[in-house]
C-alpha positions as CSV (number, residue, x, y, z in Angstrom):
1,M,-1.6,-230.5,9.7
2,L,0.3,-227.8,7.8
3,Q,-0.2,-224.4,9.2
4,T,0.3,-221.3,7.1
5,T,-0.5,-217.6,7.7
6,T,-1.7,-215.3,4.9
7,F,-0.7,-211.7,5.1
8,T,-3.0,-209.8,2.7
9,T,-1.8,-206.2,2.2
10,S,-4.5,-204.8,0.0
11,S,-7.5,-205.9,-2.0
12,T,-6.8,-203.3,-4.7
13,M,-3.0,-203.5,-5.0
14,F,-2.8,-205.8,-8.0
15,M,-4.2,-205.0,-11.4
16,S,-6.6,-202.5,-9.9
17,N,-7.6,-201.6,-13.5
18,V,-6.8,-204.3,-16.0
19,H,-7.5,-201.8,-18.8
20,D,-5.0,-199.3,-17.5
21,S,-1.5,-200.8,-17.3
22,T,-0.1,-197.7,-15.6
23,K,-2.0,-198.7,-12.4
24,Q,-0.8,-202.3,-12.2
25,K,1.3,-202.7,-9.1
26,V,3.3,-205.5,-7.7
27,N,1.3,-208.0,-5.6
28,H,2.8,-208.4,-2.2
29,D,0.3,-210.8,-0.6
30,Y,2.5,-213.1,1.6
31,I,1.9,-216.6,2.9
32,D,4.1,-217.7,5.8
33,Y,5.4,-221.2,5.4
34,A,7.7,-221.0,8.4
35,N,5.8,-223.7,10.3
36,V,6.1,-226.3,7.6
37,T,8.4,-229.1,8.6
38,P,10.5,-231.5,6.4
39,D,8.3,-234.5,7.3
40,A,5.2,-232.8,6.1
41,S,3.3,-234.5,3.3
42,M,4.5,-233.1,0.0
43,S,1.1,-233.8,-1.5
44,S,-0.5,-231.6,1.3
45,L,2.1,-228.9,0.7
46,S,1.5,-229.0,-3.0
47,S,-2.3,-228.7,-2.4
48,I,-1.8,-225.6,-0.2
49,I,0.6,-223.9,-2.7
50,S,-1.6,-224.6,-5.7
51,S,-4.6,-223.0,-4.0
52,S,-2.7,-219.9,-2.7
53,P,-2.1,-216.5,-4.3
54,I,1.5,-217.4,-5.0
55,S,0.5,-220.3,-7.2
56,Q,2.3,-219.4,-10.5
57,Q,0.2,-219.5,-13.6
58,G,1.9,-221.0,-16.6
59,K,4.7,-222.6,-14.6
60,R,7.3,-224.2,-16.8
61,P,9.4,-227.3,-16.6
62,R,13.0,-226.6,-15.6
63,G,14.4,-227.3,-19.0
64,G,16.6,-230.2,-18.0
65,V,18.6,-228.1,-15.6
66,A,20.2,-230.4,-13.0
67,V,20.2,-227.9,-10.2
68,P,17.5,-225.1,-10.4
69,F,18.4,-221.6,-9.7
70,P,16.6,-221.3,-6.3
71,C,18.5,-224.3,-5.0
72,K,21.8,-222.7,-6.1
73,L,20.8,-219.5,-4.4
74,H,19.9,-221.1,-1.1
75,S,23.1,-223.1,-1.2
76,M,25.1,-220.0,-1.9
77,L,23.7,-218.1,1.0
78,N,24.6,-220.9,3.4
79,A,28.1,-221.2,1.9
80,V,29.0,-217.5,2.2
81,S,27.8,-217.4,5.7
82,Q,30.1,-220.3,6.7
83,E,33.0,-218.7,4.8
84,G,32.6,-215.3,6.4
85,L,31.6,-213.6,3.1
86,D,28.2,-212.4,4.3
87,H,29.4,-208.8,4.1
88,I,29.0,-209.3,0.3
89,V,25.6,-211.1,0.3
90,S,23.5,-212.5,3.1
91,W,20.1,-213.4,4.6
92,Q,18.5,-210.5,6.4
93,P,18.3,-210.9,10.2
94,H,14.8,-212.5,10.0
95,G,15.8,-215.0,7.4
96,R,12.9,-214.2,5.0
97,C,14.8,-212.3,2.3
98,F,18.4,-211.8,1.2
99,L,20.4,-208.7,0.3
100,V,23.4,-208.1,-1.9
101,H,25.5,-205.7,0.1
102,K,28.4,-205.3,-2.3
103,P,27.2,-205.6,-5.9
104,Q,30.6,-205.3,-7.5
105,M,32.2,-207.9,-5.3
106,F,29.2,-210.2,-5.7
107,V,29.5,-210.0,-9.5
108,E,33.3,-210.6,-9.4
109,N,33.6,-213.2,-6.7
110,I,30.3,-214.9,-6.0
111,M,28.4,-215.1,-9.3
112,P,31.1,-216.9,-11.4
113,R,31.6,-219.5,-8.6
114,F,28.0,-220.4,-7.9
115,F,26.0,-219.4,-11.0
116,N,28.5,-219.3,-13.8
117,Q,27.3,-215.8,-14.6
118,H,29.2,-212.5,-14.9
119,K,26.4,-209.9,-15.1
120,M,24.1,-208.6,-12.4
121,T,21.3,-208.3,-15.0
122,S,21.5,-212.0,-15.7
123,F,21.1,-212.7,-11.9
124,Q,18.2,-210.4,-11.6
125,R,16.5,-211.9,-14.6
126,Q,16.6,-215.3,-12.9
127,L,15.1,-213.9,-9.8
128,N,12.2,-212.5,-11.9
129,L,11.7,-215.7,-13.7
130,Y,11.3,-217.6,-10.5
131,G,8.9,-215.1,-8.9
132,F,11.1,-213.3,-6.5
133,K,10.0,-209.8,-5.5
134,R,12.1,-206.8,-4.6
135,I,11.6,-204.7,-1.4
136,T,11.9,-201.0,-2.2
137,S,11.7,-199.4,1.2
138,G,12.5,-199.8,4.9
139,K,15.2,-201.9,6.5
140,D,15.0,-204.6,3.8
141,R,15.3,-202.1,0.9
142,S,16.8,-203.7,-2.3
143,S,16.5,-207.2,-0.9
144,Y,14.6,-210.0,-2.7
145,Y,12.1,-212.5,-1.2
146,H,9.8,-215.4,-2.1
147,P,7.3,-217.0,0.3
148,L,8.9,-220.4,-0.2
149,F,12.5,-219.1,0.1
150,L,13.3,-219.2,3.8
151,R,16.5,-219.7,5.8
152,S,16.8,-223.2,7.2
153,K,13.9,-224.4,5.0
154,D,15.8,-225.6,1.9
155,F,13.3,-228.4,1.4
156,L,10.7,-225.8,0.2
157,V,12.7,-224.4,-2.7
158,D,11.9,-227.3,-4.8
159,K,8.3,-225.9,-5.0
160,I,9.5,-222.7,-6.6
161,Y,8.9,-222.9,-10.3
162,R,10.1,-220.8,-13.2
163,T,7.5,-218.8,-15.0
164,K,7.4,-217.6,-18.6
165,V,7.4,-213.8,-18.6
166,K,8.4,-213.0,-22.1
167,G,6.2,-210.8,-24.2
168,I,3.7,-209.7,-21.5
169,G,4.3,-206.1,-22.4
170,T,3.7,-204.8,-18.9
171,K,6.1,-203.5,-16.2
172,F,4.5,-203.6,-12.8
173,Q,4.9,-200.6,-10.6
174,P,6.5,-200.7,-7.2
175,N,4.1,-201.0,-4.3
176,P,6.1,-200.0,-1.2
177,E,3.2,-199.2,1.0
178,H,2.1,-202.8,0.9
179,E,5.4,-204.6,1.1
180,P,5.5,-207.2,3.9
181,N,7.1,-206.3,7.2
182,F,9.3,-209.3,8.0
183,Y,10.4,-207.8,11.3
184,S,6.8,-208.3,12.6
185,M,7.0,-212.1,11.8
186,P,8.9,-214.9,13.6
187,F,12.6,-214.9,12.8
188,L,14.1,-217.9,11.1
189,H,17.6,-218.8,12.4
190,E,20.2,-221.1,10.8
191,Q,20.1,-224.6,12.1
192,P,23.4,-225.8,13.6
193,Q,23.4,-229.0,11.5
194,Q,22.8,-227.1,8.3
195,R,25.7,-227.4,5.8
196,A,26.4,-225.5,2.7
197,E,26.0,-227.3,-0.6
198,I,28.4,-225.9,-3.2
199,V,27.0,-225.8,-6.7
200,S,28.9,-225.6,-9.9
201,E,27.7,-226.1,-13.4
202,T,29.2,-225.6,-16.8
203,E,26.0,-224.1,-18.4
204,T,23.8,-221.4,-17.1
205,E,20.0,-221.6,-17.0
206,Q,19.7,-219.1,-19.7
207,E,21.7,-221.4,-22.0
208,Q,19.3,-224.3,-21.2
209,E,16.1,-222.2,-21.0
210,D,14.8,-223.5,-24.3
211,R,16.0,-227.1,-23.9
212,L,13.4,-229.9,-23.6
213,P,13.8,-232.3,-20.7
214,T,16.1,-235.0,-21.7
215,T,17.1,-238.3,-20.2
216,T,20.7,-238.2,-19.0
217,T,23.0,-241.1,-18.3
218,T,25.1,-241.3,-15.2
219,A,28.8,-240.5,-15.8
220,H,31.7,-241.6,-13.6
221,H,33.3,-238.7,-11.7
222,S,36.3,-238.6,-9.5
223,H,34.6,-236.1,-7.2
224,P,31.1,-235.7,-5.8
225,R,28.4,-234.5,-8.2
226,P,27.0,-230.9,-7.8
227,Y,24.6,-230.4,-5.0
228,E,25.3,-233.9,-3.6
229,R,25.2,-234.1,0.2
230,T,28.2,-235.6,1.9
231,S,27.6,-238.0,4.8
232,Q,28.9,-236.9,8.1
233,N,30.5,-240.3,8.6
234,H,32.1,-240.4,5.1
235,H,35.7,-240.1,6.3
236,Q,35.4,-242.3,9.4
237,H,37.2,-245.7,9.2
238,H,34.9,-248.7,8.9
239,H,36.3,-250.4,12.0
240,Q,35.4,-247.4,14.2
241,A,31.7,-247.8,13.6
242,S,29.8,-249.5,16.5
243,P,26.9,-251.8,15.4
244,N,25.2,-251.2,18.8
245,I,24.9,-247.4,18.4
246,S,21.9,-246.1,16.5
247,A,22.0,-243.0,14.4
248,P,20.8,-239.8,16.0
249,S,17.3,-238.8,15.2
250,T,16.7,-235.8,12.9
251,S,15.0,-232.9,14.6
252,S,12.2,-231.1,12.8
253,I,13.1,-227.7,11.5
């Protein structure tokens, strides 16, 4: 059975007066998906998400993008940690949000490599499109979070959908008094077997935003495709493998 915890911060925090846009504040209701494991039924997970407050109305197809932005983001955070670049951007200690520590270095060294972008505003726009929310106070100030974006839970990011926010005409006000306190929740630590997945694409999601999903043909490459996992035994010689040794079991995250 999937177990989630809902942290409701206020019954009046969101659209307290639909006729007065100046009083509309960011909704920080938070559902904890930390107990969901990779072997959980995806149909059960989908049912929980669709009935939760974070279910995104008007969710859109991903426009033919091979690797969605949340997957790139999760992969990037794993990669910079392994490469010792977490002084630029990193998960916060609890693993429930991330923070860009050095914006200029992030724009110059990280964004072109992982997102093919060169402006911080473009990066922030993608965060908004996918429903990430910004913390404006406390230890996590200026960090971004999404209930389904958790350290060591990369299998959840596929359930983060892009939403259409053009033309709504409303800017939600910060709601710092009701932002989640992640330090009061169980910490999520990086799994030893977790490996970074380097993502590189020639087109940004903004360029493909208005594309319709298309059927693509498989091309031959001399190198692994983006976001493709590499087997741990890929470089071992065939004659070294023992037919009597079974593969180690995968532990639940």
